[in-house]
mmJSON file of the N, C-alpha and C atoms, coordinates in Angstrom:
{"data_MODEL":{"atom_site":{
"group_PDB":["ATOM","ATOM","ATOM","ATOM","ATOM","ATOM","ATOM","ATOM","ATOM","ATOM","ATOM","ATOM","ATOM","ATOM","ATOM","ATOM","ATOM","ATOM","ATOM","ATOM","ATOM","ATOM","ATOM","ATOM","ATOM","ATOM","ATOM","ATOM","ATOM","ATOM","ATOM","ATOM","ATOM","ATOM","ATOM","ATOM","ATOM","ATOM","ATOM","ATOM","ATOM","ATOM","ATOM","ATOM","ATOM","ATOM","ATOM","ATOM","ATOM","ATOM","ATOM","ATOM","ATOM","ATOM","ATOM","ATOM","ATOM","ATOM","ATOM","ATOM","ATOM","ATOM","ATOM","ATOM","ATOM","ATOM","ATOM","ATOM","ATOM","ATOM","ATOM","ATOM","ATOM","ATOM","ATOM","ATOM","ATOM","ATOM","ATOM","ATOM","ATOM","ATOM","ATOM","ATOM","ATOM","ATOM","ATOM","ATOM","ATOM","ATOM","ATOM","ATOM","ATOM","ATOM","ATOM","ATOM","ATOM","ATOM","ATOM","ATOM","ATOM","ATOM","ATOM","ATOM","ATOM","ATOM","ATOM","ATOM","ATOM","ATOM","ATOM","ATOM","ATOM","ATOM","ATOM","ATOM","ATOM","ATOM","ATOM","ATOM","ATOM","ATOM","ATOM","ATOM","ATOM","ATOM","ATOM","ATOM","ATOM","ATOM","ATOM","ATOM","ATOM","ATOM","ATOM","ATOM","ATOM","ATOM","ATOM","ATOM","ATOM","ATOM","ATOM","ATOM","ATOM","ATOM","ATOM","ATOM","ATOM","ATOM"],
"id":[1,2,3,4,5,6,7,8,9,10,11,12,13,14,15,16,17,18,19,20,21,22,23,24,25,26,27,28,29,30,31,32,33,34,35,36,37,38,39,40,41,42,43,44,45,46,47,48,49,50,51,52,53,54,55,56,57,58,59,60,61,62,63,64,65,66,67,68,69,70,71,72,73,74,75,76,77,78,79,80,81,82,83,84,85,86,87,88,89,90,91,92,93,94,95,96,97,98,99,100,101,102,103,104,105,106,107,108,109,110,111,112,113,114,115,116,117,118,119,120,121,122,123,124,125,126,127,128,129,130,131,132,133,134,135,136,137,138,139,140,141,142,143,144,145,146,147,148,149,150],
"type_symbol":["N","C","C","N","C","C","N","C","C","N","C","C","N","C","C","N","C","C","N","C","C","N","C","C","N","C","C","N","C","C","N","C","C","N","C","C","N","C","C","N","C","C","N","C","C","N","C","C","N","C","C","N","C","C","N","C","C","N","C","C","N","C","C","N","C","C","N","C","C","N","C","C","N","C","C","N","C","C","N","C","C","N","C","C","N","C","C","N","C","C","N","C","C","N","C","C","N","C","C","N","C","C","N","C","C","N","C","C","N","C","C","N","C","C","N","C","C","N","C","C","N","C","C","N","C","C","N","C","C","N","C","C","N","C","C","N","C","C","N","C","C","N","C","C","N","C","C","N","C","C"],
"label_atom_id":["N","CA","C","N","CA","C","N","CA","C","N","CA","C","N","CA","C","N","CA","C","N","CA","C","N","CA","C","N","CA","C","N","CA","C","N","CA","C","N","CA","C","N","CA","C","N","CA","C","N","CA","C","N","CA","C","N","CA","C","N","CA","C","N","CA","C","N","CA","C","N","CA","C","N","CA","C","N","CA","C","N","CA","C","N","CA","C","N","CA","C","N","CA","C","N","CA","C","N","CA","C","N","CA","C","N","CA","C","N","CA","C","N","CA","C","N","CA","C","N","CA","C","N","CA","C","N","CA","C","N","CA","C","N","CA","C","N","CA","C","N","CA","C","N","CA","C","N","CA","C","N","CA","C","N","CA","C","N","CA","C","N","CA","C","N","CA","C","N","CA","C","N","CA","C"],
"label_alt_id":[null,null,null,null,null,null,null,null,null,null,null,null,null,null,null,null,null,null,null,null,null,null,null,null,null,null,null,null,null,null,null,null,null,null,null,null,null,null,null,null,null,null,null,null,null,null,null,null,null,null,null,null,null,null,null,null,null,null,null,null,null,null,null,null,null,null,null,null,null,null,null,null,null,null,null,null,null,null,null,null,null,null,null,null,null,null,null,null,null,null,null,null,null,null,null,null,null,null,null,null,null,null,null,null,null,null,null,null,null,null,null,null,null,null,null,null,null,null,null,null,null,null,null,null,null,null,null,null,null,null,null,null,null,null,null,null,null,null,null,null,null,null,null,null,null,null,null,null,null,null],
"label_comp_id":["MET","MET","MET","LYS","LYS","LYS","ARG","ARG","ARG","PHE","PHE","PHE","LEU","LEU","LEU","LEU","LEU","LEU","LEU","LEU","LEU","VAL","VAL","VAL","LEU","LEU","LEU","GLY","GLY","GLY","ALA","ALA","ALA","PHE","PHE","PHE","VAL","VAL","VAL","PHE","PHE","PHE","SER","SER","SER","THR","THR","THR","SER","SER","SER","TYR","TYR","TYR","MET","MET","MET","GLY","GLY","GLY","ASP","ASP","ASP","THR","THR","THR","GLU","GLU","GLU","GLY","GLY","GLY","ALA","ALA","ALA","GLU","GLU","GLU","LYS","LYS","LYS","LEU","LEU","LEU","LEU","LEU","LEU","LYS","LYS","LYS","MET","MET","MET","SER","SER","SER","THR","THR","THR","THR","THR","THR","THR","THR","THR","SER","SER","SER","THR","THR","THR","GLU","GLU","GLU","ASN","ASN","ASN","SER","SER","SER","GLY","GLY","GLY","LEU","LEU","LEU","LEU","LEU","LEU","ASP","ASP","ASP","ILE","ILE","ILE","LEU","LEU","LEU","LEU","LEU","LEU","PRO","PRO","PRO","GLU","GLU","GLU","PHE","PHE","PHE"],
"label_asym_id":["A","A","A","A","A","A","A","A","A","A","A","A","A","A","A","A","A","A","A","A","A","A","A","A","A","A","A","A","A","A","A","A","A","A","A","A","A","A","A","A","A","A","A","A","A","A","A","A","A","A","A","A","A","A","A","A","A","A","A","A","A","A","A","A","A","A","A","A","A","A","A","A","A","A","A","A","A","A","A","A","A","A","A","A","A","A","A","A","A","A","A","A","A","A","A","A","A","A","A","A","A","A","A","A","A","A","A","A","A","A","A","A","A","A","A","A","A","A","A","A","A","A","A","A","A","A","A","A","A","A","A","A","A","A","A","A","A","A","A","A","A","A","A","A","A","A","A","A","A","A"],
"label_entity_id":["1","1","1","1","1","1","1","1","1","1","1","1","1","1","1","1","1","1","1","1","1","1","1","1","1","1","1","1","1","1","1","1","1","1","1","1","1","1","1","1","1","1","1","1","1","1","1","1","1","1","1","1","1","1","1","1","1","1","1","1","1","1","1","1","1","1","1","1","1","1","1","1","1","1","1","1","1","1","1","1","1","1","1","1","1","1","1","1","1","1","1","1","1","1","1","1","1","1","1","1","1","1","1","1","1","1","1","1","1","1","1","1","1","1","1","1","1","1","1","1","1","1","1","1","1","1","1","1","1","1","1","1","1","1","1","1","1","1","1","1","1","1","1","1","1","1","1","1","1","1"],
"label_seq_id":[1,1,1,2,2,2,3,3,3,4,4,4,5,5,5,6,6,6,7,7,7,8,8,8,9,9,9,10,10,10,11,11,11,12,12,12,13,13,13,14,14,14,15,15,15,16,16,16,17,17,17,18,18,18,19,19,19,20,20,20,21,21,21,22,22,22,23,23,23,24,24,24,25,25,25,26,26,26,27,27,27,28,28,28,29,29,29,30,30,30,31,31,31,32,32,32,33,33,33,34,34,34,35,35,35,36,36,36,37,37,37,38,38,38,39,39,39,40,40,40,41,41,41,42,42,42,43,43,43,44,44,44,45,45,45,46,46,46,47,47,47,48,48,48,49,49,49,50,50,50],
"pdbx_PDB_ins_code":[null,null,null,null,null,null,null,null,null,null,null,null,null,null,null,null,null,null,null,null,null,null,null,null,null,null,null,null,null,null,null,null,null,null,null,null,null,null,null,null,null,null,null,null,null,null,null,null,null,null,null,null,null,null,null,null,null,null,null,null,null,null,null,null,null,null,null,null,null,null,null,null,null,null,null,null,null,null,null,null,null,null,null,null,null,null,null,null,null,null,null,null,null,null,null,null,null,null,null,null,null,null,null,null,null,null,null,null,null,null,null,null,null,null,null,null,null,null,null,null,null,null,null,null,null,null,null,null,null,null,null,null,null,null,null,null,null,null,null,null,null,null,null,null,null,null,null,null,null,null],
"Cartn_x":[22.054,21.546,20.76,21.292,20.628,19.276,19.236,17.986,16.951,17.395,16.497,15.895,16.713,16.228,15.229,15.491,14.546,13.231,13.309,12.099,11.279,11.947,11.263,10.649,11.388,10.87,9.679,9.769,8.658,7.419,7.606,6.476,5.843,6.672,6.161,5.339,5.87,5.17,3.863,3.914,2.716,1.647,2.045,1.065,0.481,1.284,0.77,-0.045,0.127,-0.634,-2.109,-2.43,-3.819,-4.471,-3.772,-4.325,-4.986,-6.183,-6.897,-7.568,-8.326,-9.063,-10.211,-10.228,-11.272,-12.278,-12.216,-13.149,-14.565,-15.436,-16.821,-17.067,-16.021,-16.179,-16.524,-17.313,-17.665,-16.446,-16.165,-15.026,-15.51,-14.81,-15.197,-14.016,-14.253,-13.221,-13.695,-12.908,-13.204,-12.28,-12.861,-12.064,-12.354,-11.308,-11.449,-10.983,-11.715,-11.314,-11.566,-11.053,-11.339,-12.584,-13.16,-14.358,-14.043,-12.811,-12.471,-12.527,-12.244,-12.341,-13.784,-14.687,-16.099,-16.607,-16.231,-16.705,-16.182,-15.019,-14.448,-15.101,-15.829,-16.446,-15.569,-14.349,-13.44,-13.953,-14.586,-15.114,-16.192,-16.989,-18.036,-17.414,-16.212,-15.522,-14.848,-14.264,-13.517,-14.409,-15.504,-16.345,-16.852,-17.335,-17.795,-16.69,-15.438,-14.327,-14.089,-14.428,-14.213,-15.474],
"Cartn_y":[160.451,161.714,162.447,162.434,163.12,162.47,161.146,160.419,160.758,160.872,161.221,162.616,163.569,164.929,164.97,164.185,164.119,163.501,162.496,161.861,162.837,163.577,164.566,165.66,166.139,167.167,166.651,165.423,164.821,164.677,164.244,164.105,165.461,166.494,167.842,168.347,168.183,168.644,167.877,166.568,165.747,166.172,166.387,166.732,168.126,169.062,170.418,170.555,169.649,169.75,169.425,168.736,168.399,169.359,170.397,171.392,172.481,172.203,173.15,174.241,175.05,176.137,175.547,175.795,175.251,176.314,177.488,178.548,178.107,178.21,177.82,176.336,175.584,174.137,173.853,172.828,172.418,171.782,172.173,171.599,170.413,169.315,168.074,167.533,167.165,166.577,165.201,164.195,162.836,162.527,161.991,161.699,160.284,159.521,158.172,158.163,157.479,157.368,155.951,155.675,154.401,154.561,153.45,153.53,154.134,153.99,154.565,156.09,156.693,158.157,158.606,157.863,158.197,157.899,156.762,156.352,157.262,157.865,158.739,160.119,160.453,161.776,162.794,162.421,163.345,163.74,162.81,163.104,164.177,164.196,165.22,166.617,166.662,167.949,168.366,167.412,167.728,168.078,167.393,167.591,169.012,169.715,171.087,172.02,171.744,172.59,172.463,171.32,171.095,171.35],
"Cartn_z":[-25.018,-24.511,-25.599,-26.811,-27.91,-28.199,-28.121,-28.363,-27.291,-26.037,-24.936,-25.152,-25.55,-25.781,-26.934,-27.978,-29.088,-28.651,-27.802,-27.287,-26.436,-25.583,-24.741,-25.604,-26.575,-27.466,-28.26,-28.747,-29.486,-28.616,-27.376,-26.457,-26.175,-26.029,-25.774,-26.955,-28.153,-29.356,-29.523,-29.307,-29.441,-28.431,-27.18,-26.151,-26.353,-26.818,-27.009,-28.284,-29.221,-30.465,-30.249,-29.181,-28.9,-27.919,-27.547,-26.637,-27.463,-27.919,-28.764,-27.957,-28.625,-27.993,-27.187,-25.897,-25.035,-24.622,-25.24,-24.891,-25.234,-24.287,-24.491,-24.309,-24.097,-23.902,-22.448,-22.257,-20.905,-20.259,-19.034,-18.324,-17.517,-17.651,-17.01,-16.235,-14.997,-14.167,-13.746,-14.069,-13.625,-12.463,-11.403,-10.228,-9.777,-9.546,-9.027,-7.587,-6.749,-5.352,-4.872,-3.72,-3.08,-2.221,-1.821,-0.98,0.378,0.85,2.152,2.123,0.967,0.855,1.002,0.411,0.533,1.943,2.485,3.814,4.92,4.727,5.759,5.775,4.704,4.626,3.918,3.569,2.892,1.519,0.835,-0.491,-0.427,0.612,0.769,0.938,1.474,1.638,0.332,-0.391,-1.611,-2.797,-2.962,-4.145,-4.361,-3.333,-3.582,-4.072,-3.723,-4.159,-5.658,-6.212,-7.627,-8.423],
"occupancy":[1.0,1.0,1.0,1.0,1.0,1.0,1.0,1.0,1.0,1.0,1.0,1.0,1.0,1.0,1.0,1.0,1.0,1.0,1.0,1.0,1.0,1.0,1.0,1.0,1.0,1.0,1.0,1.0,1.0,1.0,1.0,1.0,1.0,1.0,1.0,1.0,1.0,1.0,1.0,1.0,1.0,1.0,1.0,1.0,1.0,1.0,1.0,1.0,1.0,1.0,1.0,1.0,1.0,1.0,1.0,1.0,1.0,1.0,1.0,1.0,1.0,1.0,1.0,1.0,1.0,1.0,1.0,1.0,1.0,1.0,1.0,1.0,1.0,1.0,1.0,1.0,1.0,1.0,1.0,1.0,1.0,1.0,1.0,1.0,1.0,1.0,1.0,1.0,1.0,1.0,1.0,1.0,1.0,1.0,1.0,1.0,1.0,1.0,1.0,1.0,1.0,1.0,1.0,1.0,1.0,1.0,1.0,1.0,1.0,1.0,1.0,1.0,1.0,1.0,1.0,1.0,1.0,1.0,1.0,1.0,1.0,1.0,1.0,1.0,1.0,1.0,1.0,1.0,1.0,1.0,1.0,1.0,1.0,1.0,1.0,1.0,1.0,1.0,1.0,1.0,1.0,1.0,1.0,1.0,1.0,1.0,1.0,1.0,1.0,1.0],
"B_iso_or_equiv":[0.0,0.0,0.0,0.0,0.0,0.0,0.0,0.0,0.0,0.0,0.0,0.0,0.0,0.0,0.0,0.0,0.0,0.0,0.0,0.0,0.0,0.0,0.0,0.0,0.0,0.0,0.0,0.0,0.0,0.0,0.0,0.0,0.0,0.0,0.0,0.0,0.0,0.0,0.0,0.0,0.0,0.0,0.0,0.0,0.0,0.0,0.0,0.0,0.0,0.0,0.0,0.0,0.0,0.0,0.0,0.0,0.0,0.0,0.0,0.0,0.0,0.0,0.0,0.0,0.0,0.0,0.0,0.0,0.0,0.0,0.0,0.0,0.0,0.0,0.0,0.0,0.0,0.0,0.0,0.0,0.0,0.0,0.0,0.0,0.0,0.0,0.0,0.0,0.0,0.0,0.0,0.0,0.0,0.0,0.0,0.0,0.0,0.0,0.0,0.0,0.0,0.0,0.0,0.0,0.0,0.0,0.0,0.0,0.0,0.0,0.0,0.0,0.0,0.0,0.0,0.0,0.0,0.0,0.0,0.0,0.0,0.0,0.0,0.0,0.0,0.0,0.0,0.0,0.0,0.0,0.0,0.0,0.0,0.0,0.0,0.0,0.0,0.0,0.0,0.0,0.0,0.0,0.0,0.0,0.0,0.0,0.0,0.0,0.0,0.0],
"pdbx_formal_charge":[null,null,null,null,null,null,null,null,null,null,null,null,null,null,null,null,null,null,null,null,null,null,null,null,null,null,null,null,null,null,null,null,null,null,null,null,null,null,null,null,null,null,null,null,null,null,null,null,null,null,null,null,null,null,null,null,null,null,null,null,null,null,null,null,null,null,null,null,null,null,null,null,null,null,null,null,null,null,null,null,null,null,null,null,null,null,null,null,null,null,null,null,null,null,null,null,null,null,null,null,null,null,null,null,null,null,null,null,null,null,null,null,null,null,null,null,null,null,null,null,null,null,null,null,null,null,null,null,null,null,null,null,null,null,null,null,null,null,null,null,null,null,null,null,null,null,null,null,null,null],
"auth_seq_id":[1,1,1,2,2,2,3,3,3,4,4,4,5,5,5,6,6,6,7,7,7,8,8,8,9,9,9,10,10,10,11,11,11,12,12,12,13,13,13,14,14,14,15,15,15,16,16,16,17,17,17,18,18,18,19,19,19,20,20,20,21,21,21,22,22,22,23,23,23,24,24,24,25,25,25,26,26,26,27,27,27,28,28,28,29,29,29,30,30,30,31,31,31,32,32,32,33,33,33,34,34,34,35,35,35,36,36,36,37,37,37,38,38,38,39,39,39,40,40,40,41,41,41,42,42,42,43,43,43,44,44,44,45,45,45,46,46,46,47,47,47,48,48,48,49,49,49,50,50,50],
"auth_comp_id":["MET","MET","MET","LYS","LYS","LYS","ARG","ARG","ARG","PHE","PHE","PHE","LEU","LEU","LEU","LEU","LEU","LEU","LEU","LEU","LEU","VAL","VAL","VAL","LEU","LEU","LEU","GLY","GLY","GLY","ALA","ALA","ALA","PHE","PHE","PHE","VAL","VAL","VAL","PHE","PHE","PHE","SER","SER","SER","THR","THR","THR","SER","SER","SER","TYR","TYR","TYR","MET","MET","MET","GLY","GLY","GLY","ASP","ASP","ASP","THR","THR","THR","GLU","GLU","GLU","GLY","GLY","GLY","ALA","ALA","ALA","GLU","GLU","GLU","LYS","LYS","LYS","LEU","LEU","LEU","LEU","LEU","LEU","LYS","LYS","LYS","MET","MET","MET","SER","SER","SER","THR","THR","THR","THR","THR","THR","THR","THR","THR","SER","SER","SER","THR","THR","THR","GLU","GLU","GLU","ASN","ASN","ASN","SER","SER","SER","GLY","GLY","GLY","LEU","LEU","LEU","LEU","LEU","LEU","ASP","ASP","ASP","ILE","ILE","ILE","LEU","LEU","LEU","LEU","LEU","LEU","PRO","PRO","PRO","GLU","GLU","GLU","PHE","PHE","PHE"],
"auth_asym_id":["A","A","A","A","A","A","A","A","A","A","A","A","A","A","A","A","A","A","A","A","A","A","A","A","A","A","A","A","A","A","A","A","A","A","A","A","A","A","A","A","A","A","A","A","A","A","A","A","A","A","A","A","A","A","A","A","A","A","A","A","A","A","A","A","A","A","A","A","A","A","A","A","A","A","A","A","A","A","A","A","A","A","A","A","A","A","A","A","A","A","A","A","A","A","A","A","A","A","A","A","A","A","A","A","A","A","A","A","A","A","A","A","A","A","A","A","A","A","A","A","A","A","A","A","A","A","A","A","A","A","A","A","A","A","A","A","A","A","A","A","A","A","A","A","A","A","A","A","A","A"],
"auth_atom_id":["N","CA","C","N","CA","C","N","CA","C","N","CA","C","N","CA","C","N","CA","C","N","CA","C","N","CA","C","N","CA","C","N","CA","C","N","CA","C","N","CA","C","N","CA","C","N","CA","C","N","CA","C","N","CA","C","N","CA","C","N","CA","C","N","CA","C","N","CA","C","N","CA","C","N","CA","C","N","CA","C","N","CA","C","N","CA","C","N","CA","C","N","CA","C","N","CA","C","N","CA","C","N","CA","C","N","CA","C","N","CA","C","N","CA","C","N","CA","C","N","CA","C","N","CA","C","N","CA","C","N","CA","C","N","CA","C","N","CA","C","N","CA","C","N","CA","C","N","CA","C","N","CA","C","N","CA","C","N","CA","C","N","CA","C","N","CA","C","N","CA","C","N","CA","C"],
"pdbx_PDB_model_num":[1,1,1,1,1,1,1,1,1,1,1,1,1,1,1,1,1,1,1,1,1,1,1,1,1,1,1,1,1,1,1,1,1,1,1,1,1,1,1,1,1,1,1,1,1,1,1,1,1,1,1,1,1,1,1,1,1,1,1,1,1,1,1,1,1,1,1,1,1,1,1,1,1,1,1,1,1,1,1,1,1,1,1,1,1,1,1,1,1,1,1,1,1,1,1,1,1,1,1,1,1,1,1,1,1,1,1,1,1,1,1,1,1,1,1,1,1,1,1,1,1,1,1,1,1,1,1,1,1,1,1,1,1,1,1,1,1,1,1,1,1,1,1,1,1,1,1,1,1,1]
}}}
């Protein structure tokens, strides 16, 4: 149990250490979909929201 908590804490510290200041940075969203999402027209509805 103690080892698990240390692992979780280590993962948290590691992940938050790379969360730098993003002010003024361009925001980029990469999205992967299947061809059925595009063929159904759902992608045309989702993309403008993002």
